[in-house]
N, C-alpha and C positions, 0 to 999 in steps of 0.2 A: 505457587511460584514456578515460573517457567525455567526449565533446565536448559542452559545454553552450553553447547559443545563446540569445539573448534577442531577442524580436520588436521591442521598442521602437517600437511603433506601426506598423511596416511589416514586410514579409517579404523585404526585400532580402538579409538575411543567408542566407536559404534559397536564393537564386539561386546564391550562392557554393558552398553545400553540394551542391546538385543538379548544378551544373556539374562539380564535382569527381567526383561519382558517374558522370556521363555520360562523362567522360574515362576512367573505369575500366570502361566498357562497359555501363553501366545505360541501357537503352532503354525499359523498362516497369516500373512499380512496382505492387505490390498495396497498396492503401489500406484498412486495416482500421479501420472507423469505425461508430458507431451513428447512429441517425436524428438525433440532436441536432446533428451537424455541419452540417445545413442552416441552423441559426440562428447559425452562427459565421462570423466574418470570414475565417478561414483556408480555409473551403470554397471561396471564390472563388479563392484562390491555386492550389489543387490543380485546380480546373476549368480554369484557364488555363495549366497547366503544359505541356501539349502545344504550345500556341501560343507560349508563353514560351520554353521550352527544348528542345522537341522530344522530351519524355518522356511516353509514354502512361501513363495512370492507370486501373487496373482496381479498381473499388470492391468491397469485400466487407463486408456488413452482416448476414449470415444468422446472427446469434447474439443471445442475450439475457443479462441479468444472471445470474450464476452459470452461465457458459456450459457447454454440453454438448461432450463429446468429438466427437460427430457433426458439430458445427459446425467444429471444428478440421479434421476429415478433409475436409470440403467446401472449406475454405479452402486446404488443402494441394493438393487437386485442381485448384482454379482457379489457384493459383500456378504449378503445373507446366504445365497446359493452355495458359495464356496466355503461358508463357515469361517470367515476371517474373524480375527479378534483384535486387530490393530490396523490403523490407516496411516500410511506414510505418503507424504506429498513432496515431489521433487519438481520444481518449476517456478514460474513467475506467479503473479497474482491470480491468474485464471485457474491454474492447477491447484493452488492452495485454497481458493474459494470453493472449487468443486469438492475438494477433500473435506473442507469444513461443513459443507451442506450434507455430504454423505455421513459424516460423523453425527450431525444433529438428527438426521432422519432415520438412520439405520435401525433403530429400535422402536420406531413408530409404525403404526398400522396404516397402510395405504387404503385399506377398506373404510377407514374413517374419513376419507376425503383427501384432497390435494394436500401434500405436506406443507405448502406455504400458507395454508388456511388453518392449520392446526396449531395449538399451543405447543411449544417446544417442551419435550420431556428430556431433561438431562440424562446422560448415561455415562458409564465409566470406560467407554472404548478409548484407548490411548490414540492421540493424534500427534504424529511426528512430522516436522517440516524441514526441508532443505531449500531455502530460497535461492533461485538462480539468477536473480537481478537484485541490485541494491537500490531499492526505491519505494516499492509499495508499502513495505512494513506489514503486509497482510499477515505474516507469521506472528505478529505481536498484537493483533486487534481482534475484537469481537464481531467484526463486520465481514459480510460476504455479499457479493453481488452476482445474481444470475438473471436470466431473461426468460420470461414466460408469456407466450402469445404476443411476442414483440415488445412487451413492457418490462422495464427494469424492475426487478424485485430486490429490495434491500433487506437482507437477512441479518438479524442482530441477536446474539446471545453470548453471554460470558463463557458458556461451556464449550464454545467452538474454538477458543484460543488454544493453539497447539501447546501440549504439556512439555514438549521438548523440541529444540531447534538445533540444527547443525549449521555453522558457518563454514563454508568451503570456498576459499578464495579462488580455487582452480575453476570453478563454474563460470566465473566472469571473464576468463581468458578469451573465450571465443565470441563474446558479445560484439556486435558492430559498434563502432565509436558513437554513432548517433543515439543508439539505444542506451549506451552508458551515460551519455550526457542527459538524456531525457529522464532516465530513472533517478539519477542524482538529484535533478532539480525537483522531481516529485517529492523526494525525501526532504529536501530543503523547504519546499512549500508547506509540507506537513508541519515542520517545526515552527515556521513563522506563523502560519495560520493558527495553530494550536495556542501559541503564546498570546496572540491578540484576541482570541476567542472570548466571548462573554462567559464561557464555561470553564475558563482556565482556573487551575488550582496551584498551590505551591508545588505539589508533586509534578504536575504536568509542565509547569514552567521550568523546573529543573531538567526534565527530559528534553524540552525544547532547547534550553541553553546548551546542554551537552551535545545534542545532535548538531546544532549550528556550528559550534566550535569544531567538532569532529569532522564535519563535512568540509569546512574551509581549510582545516589543517591537512586533510589527506587528499583534497581535490586533484592536485597536480600529479601525485604518485598514482592515484586511481586512474586518471585519464591516460597516464603512461603505461597502464596495465601492469604495474608493479604488484607483486603478491601482497606486500604489506599494505599498500594503498587499497587494494581490493578487499582485504580482510577488514580493514578499518572502516571502509564504506559500508560493508555488510552490517557491521555493528552499529554504525550511525543510523542507517535506515531502520534498524530494529528499535533503536532508542526513539527515533522520530515516530515510529508506529505506536510506541507506548504512550507518547504524548497525545496523539489523536484518538487513541483508545479511550482516553479520559474525556477529551473535549469535543471530539468530531472536528471536521474541517469547516471552513467558512465560505465566503463568497468566491474565493479563488477557485475552489473546486466546483462550486455550484455553476460557475460561469464556463468552466473549461470543457465540460463533457460534450456540448454541441460543437465546439470548435474542432474536437477530435474527429467526430463523425462527418462533419461537413467539409473539412479541408484535408482529412487524411493525415494529420500530424499526430505524433505520439502524445499520449496522455500527459506525461511530465513536461513536454514542450508546451502544450496548451496551458497547463497549470502555471508554468513560469511566466508566460505572457500575461495571464490575468493577474497574478500576484504582483508582477512588476508594476502594472498600472494602478492596482489597488493600494500598493505600498505608498505611492505618491499621493493618492486621493485621500487616504486616511490621515497621513501626515499634515495635509493642507486643510482638512476639514474635521478636526477633532471636536468642533462645536456641534456636529451632528451625532455625537456619542449617544448610544442607547444602552451601553453597559451600565448596569445598576450601580456599579462602583464609582461612576462619575467621570467627567472629562479629565480631571487632574490625574486620576488613576490611569486613564488611557494614555495621556501624555507620558507619564512615567514608564508605562509598559513599552511604549515605542523607544524611549531612551534606553531601556534594558535590552531590548532587541538590538539596537544600535551598538551598545557596548559589547554584546556577545559577538557581533560581526566585526569588532575591532574599529568601530567608528565613534566619533564624539557626539554626533547628533543624529536624529532620525532622518534628516535630509541627506546627510552623508551616507547613511545606510541605504536609503532608497537609490542613491546614485550608485553605490557599490553593487546593489542587486541588478540594476539596469546594465551596468558595465559587464557583469558576469554573463547575463543573457546574451549580450552583443558578442562577447569574446567566444562564447560557445557556438556562435553561428545559428542561434535559434530564431529564425526569421519570422516576421509577421506575414500571415497569409493575406492575399489580396481579396477584398470584398467586391462582389460583382454588382450588387444593386441595393436599393433601400429595403426591398422586401427581405433580403437576406439578413439585414440588420434587425428587422422586426422579428424574424424567425428566431434569431439568437436570443433576443430579449425575452420572448415568450417561453423559451426553453428553460430559463432559470428556475431552479427548485426553491420556492419561497421558504420552505422549512430550513434550508441551509442558511438563508439570510438572517434568520433569528439568532444564529450563532455569531454573526458578524458584528463588530463593535460599533459601527456607525450606520446610520439609516441610509439604505439604498432603495429608491423607488424605481419604477420602470423607466422614467425619463433619465435618471442618472445612469442606470445600467446600459441603456441604449447609447448614451454619450460615451461611456467607458468602452463599449465594444467598438465604437467608431474610432476611438484612439488606439485601441489595441490592434486593429486591422489596418492594412494599407488601403 
């Protein structure tokens, strides 16, 4: 069970957490963080941790967005050289993904080959996370993404889910509004995709339902940078992460990755554009259902999603989703030529499409991209 803590304007709750860790033998921690930590209040807490509780802090920031395998190797080396015994991650999805991989690999032997090619050996190194965006839900999932030799490596193991998480609403205060909008929609897409996934369970659907309602309820206060709205959005993103931890994502995320790299838009922006169009397509094409539970089950699922969104029908829910994307100003990129359309179509991960509730072939995907883009 993941321990969830809330800062509530101070970090006294962390004193209790780290005191317990020290009693368990933790004398030195590896803090995985990007440069943005210098602008956050929590930076002062970690700077004073040695004086406060006698715990040394070794900082590791040698990674970039879309982190490289080489950065993870460096982190593992520093963790072991410095004899750290706990990993703390403060940052967005990239920082948390790097910390997850360091956690997974820190007790494995590099002499046995590349870490990504070895079977994961679970260990008891504690992993603590402070997400600084409300969107990825990475602190709640068993997934991490790194890049090796230019290729995306999806790392998956239950043991990399952080054992403790701190929600600190103050970390969202300095985020640019575009990033706040994009990360919120990433969390919203996670909840919707998880609900209609062929892998959905009663547990995952409850997480999706809670996340959708939480996101819509606190959207305005979150975008207004209110402390309460920020805190609630962090919790909603975590709940949404718990949903995809069970089901994985579907075509919305499979289709969004190339949009991000090709047009330079944020991940959540791209996901929102894809899910918006897919929402309509699923609603209008339930006869293409590939979920083993059948078309009527899918129709009922769409009605449940609509209800969670405060709508009477799936069509109204699709309209509400489209209206939200428009209100947030998440514009559609302009496609340059037909070759670009084919490149996008070829980029889609077929494995992700197996989770999608209706059949999508390359012809349909190309058509959808043509409607997503200007």
